[in-house]
Rosetta silent file (secondary structure, phi, psi, omega in degrees, C-alpha in Angstrom):
SEQUENCE: MDQTHFSKKYYIYVLRSLVDKTYYVGYTSNINRRIKEHNKGKHKYTKGHIPYEVVYSESFKIKKDAKEGESYIKRYGNMTRFLKNRVPPSKARD
SCORE:     score description
SCORE:     0.000 S_00000001
   1 L     0.000  143.387 -177.071   70.020 -137.455   -2.472 S_00000001
   2 L   -64.939  118.422 -178.432   70.969 -141.148   -2.570 S_00000001
   3 H   -74.460   -6.142 -177.326   74.649 -141.425   -3.561 S_00000001
   4 H   -65.572  -30.100  179.480   74.195 -144.889   -5.030 S_00000001
   5 H   -63.134  -21.843 -175.861   72.933 -143.244   -8.262 S_00000001
   6 H  -110.582    3.874  178.261   76.282 -141.669   -8.816 S_00000001
   7 L   -83.508  146.973 -171.213   78.543 -144.646   -7.976 S_00000001
   8 L   -79.776  142.935  173.355   80.797 -146.105  -10.734 S_00000001
   9 L  -111.571  151.887  171.792   80.208 -149.593  -11.889 S_00000001
  10 E  -120.662  141.831 -175.500   82.699 -152.101  -13.324 S_00000001
  11 E  -124.452  154.417  168.892   82.000 -154.883  -15.566 S_00000001
  12 E  -112.644  153.399 -173.292   83.409 -158.200  -16.598 S_00000001
  13 E  -145.504  150.140  168.851   82.552 -159.263  -20.064 S_00000001
  14 E  -131.654  126.517 -175.357   83.108 -162.279  -22.387 S_00000001
  15 E  -103.382  141.115  170.295   83.137 -161.650  -26.066 S_00000001
  16 E  -114.662  127.752 -179.552   82.826 -164.300  -28.733 S_00000001
  17 E   -72.046  134.058  172.933   84.256 -163.778  -32.254 S_00000001
  18 L   -82.391   -5.151  172.493   81.615 -164.309  -34.948 S_00000001
  19 L   -89.325  -44.807  178.118   84.449 -165.377  -37.307 S_00000001
  20 L  -136.300   15.770  170.868   86.206 -168.187  -35.471 S_00000001
  21 L    62.069   18.957  170.472   84.309 -168.525  -32.203 S_00000001
  22 L   -75.065  158.825  178.944   87.319 -167.632  -29.991 S_00000001
  23 E  -112.305  149.649  173.772   86.580 -165.936  -26.732 S_00000001
  24 E  -128.825  135.959  178.508   87.938 -162.802  -24.996 S_00000001
  25 E  -116.359  138.069  169.649   87.377 -162.053  -21.349 S_00000001
  26 E  -157.329  178.973  178.901   87.999 -158.502  -19.835 S_00000001
  27 E  -136.378  163.815 -168.821   86.846 -155.949  -17.396 S_00000001
  28 E  -169.617  161.726  176.978   86.039 -152.251  -17.771 S_00000001
  29 L   -97.436  -14.816 -175.186   84.381 -149.283  -16.288 S_00000001
  30 L  -140.558   96.122 -170.236   82.517 -148.470  -19.472 S_00000001
  31 H   -74.718  -33.561  177.949   81.342 -151.640  -21.250 S_00000001
  32 H   -69.192  -37.004  169.546   79.748 -150.051  -24.171 S_00000001
  33 H   -56.569  -52.300 -174.237   82.800 -148.085  -25.097 S_00000001
  34 H   -61.757  -44.318 -175.228   85.012 -151.041  -24.606 S_00000001
  35 H   -66.812  -44.470  179.229   83.008 -153.351  -26.880 S_00000001
  36 H   -54.926  -45.099  179.161   82.936 -150.697  -29.611 S_00000001
  37 H   -59.105  -45.291  179.246   86.817 -150.526  -29.330 S_00000001
  38 H   -62.094  -45.967  179.638   87.138 -154.228  -29.706 S_00000001
  39 H   -68.116  -14.554  176.876   84.945 -154.327  -32.724 S_00000001
  40 L   -94.378    2.846  172.621   86.859 -151.445  -34.387 S_00000001
  41 L    78.134   32.093 -172.745   90.126 -153.502  -34.031 S_00000001
  42 L   -88.039   -8.616 -172.447   91.529 -151.003  -31.459 S_00000001
  43 L  -121.400  127.285 -169.284   93.016 -153.889  -29.176 S_00000001
  44 L   -57.051  -49.365  179.264   95.877 -156.088  -30.223 S_00000001
  45 L   -63.839  -40.593  175.272   94.490 -159.455  -29.207 S_00000001
  46 L   -81.206   -8.019 -174.688   91.038 -159.006  -30.463 S_00000001
  47 H   -61.477  -40.203 -179.967   91.914 -157.235  -33.643 S_00000001
  48 H   -86.246    8.634 -176.699   92.238 -160.318  -35.895 S_00000001
  49 H  -124.680   12.833  178.907   88.937 -161.989  -34.692 S_00000001
  50 L   -70.558  148.882    8.859   86.344 -159.102  -35.298 S_00000001
  51 L   -90.041  159.282  176.860   83.357 -158.813  -35.135 S_00000001
  52 E  -116.242  168.225  171.426   82.394 -160.001  -31.595 S_00000001
  53 E  -134.197  140.167  173.669   79.234 -160.450  -29.724 S_00000001
  54 E   -73.361  123.141 -173.065   78.817 -160.197  -26.058 S_00000001
  55 E  -104.057  -27.098 -169.386   77.910 -163.619  -24.599 S_00000001
  56 E  -153.529  134.576  173.719   78.303 -162.761  -20.931 S_00000001
  57 E  -151.980  154.311 -177.204   78.533 -159.653  -18.713 S_00000001
  58 E  -153.003  135.333  178.137   78.256 -158.941  -15.054 S_00000001
  59 E  -100.875  152.739 -172.746   78.502 -155.591  -13.015 S_00000001
  60 E  -142.144  150.980  178.319   80.234 -154.912   -9.796 S_00000001
  61 L   -94.804  -12.006  177.523   80.433 -151.824   -7.532 S_00000001
  62 L  -121.693  127.961 -178.583   84.124 -152.381   -6.609 S_00000001
  63 H   -50.594  -46.638 -175.186   86.905 -152.585   -9.154 S_00000001
  64 H   -59.621  -37.654  173.341   88.780 -155.159   -7.311 S_00000001
  65 H   -53.474  -42.090 -177.393   85.660 -157.402   -7.493 S_00000001
  66 H   -78.307  -35.651  173.253   85.508 -157.086  -11.212 S_00000001
  67 H   -64.789  -36.968  169.090   89.238 -157.751  -11.557 S_00000001
  68 H   -63.033  -47.825  178.156   88.809 -160.905   -9.475 S_00000001
  69 H   -64.247  -44.098  174.798   85.773 -161.989  -11.515 S_00000001
  70 H   -57.935  -48.355  179.978   87.808 -161.658  -14.743 S_00000001
  71 H   -59.968  -41.025  175.807   90.689 -163.636  -13.261 S_00000001
  72 H   -56.103  -52.648 -174.078   88.232 -166.404  -12.186 S_00000001
  73 H   -60.828  -43.879 -177.501   86.700 -166.658  -15.542 S_00000001
  74 H   -65.407  -35.879  178.569   90.184 -166.902  -17.251 S_00000001
  75 H   -69.123  -23.556 -167.216   91.261 -169.590  -14.678 S_00000001
  76 H   -59.982  -28.300  168.816   88.102 -171.532  -15.150 S_00000001
  77 L    90.216  -31.334  179.386   89.579 -173.276  -18.191 S_00000001
  78 L  -123.809   87.730 -173.844   86.474 -174.370  -20.173 S_00000001
  79 H   -58.304  -48.000 -176.617   84.626 -171.295  -21.530 S_00000001
  80 H   -51.951  -51.432  178.194   81.871 -173.294  -23.067 S_00000001
  81 H   -61.185  -49.191  174.042   81.042 -175.053  -19.821 S_00000001
  82 H   -50.010  -46.274  177.105   81.362 -171.867  -17.875 S_00000001
  83 H   -64.730  -41.370 -175.689   78.949 -170.067  -20.231 S_00000001
  84 H   -62.948  -29.501  177.855   76.472 -172.999  -20.204 S_00000001
  85 L   -80.739  -12.825 -169.228   76.181 -172.462  -16.358 S_00000001
  86 L  -126.124  -19.621 -169.960   75.499 -168.723  -16.725 S_00000001
  87 L  -132.879  162.503  177.659   73.775 -167.813  -20.037 S_00000001
  88 L   -56.617  144.763  174.072   70.827 -169.022  -22.186 S_00000001
  89 H   -45.952  -41.597 -179.473   71.753 -172.090  -24.429 S_00000001
  90 H   -63.403  -27.118 -170.511   71.515 -170.080  -27.731 S_00000001
  91 H   -92.983  -25.483 -169.812   74.263 -167.702  -26.535 S_00000001
  92 H   -91.358   -3.097 -172.912   76.551 -170.497  -25.033 S_00000001
  93 L   -88.159  153.130 -176.856   76.723 -172.807  -28.092 S_00000001
  94 L   -86.646    0.000    0.000   79.791 -173.122  -30.223 S_00000001
């Protein structure tokens, strides 16, 4: 049987607060669980900005690549410009 069906994936994601339009960037191996945790206020930084919507996500086969992708996005500096280059205009708007 092909082992690729059993390989773990890692994700980077960008959330945008529906309250104050702030962004949060993270990485995880379980994106659905992680976003639910953010929206339930289980994480210190995002707790005061809920609810969130996912405006960008990307999957990786290697954890190191996901961590590097997260670091790249955080270093990018201008989240709106970053998103405009990667997502449909309706999701990238402020």
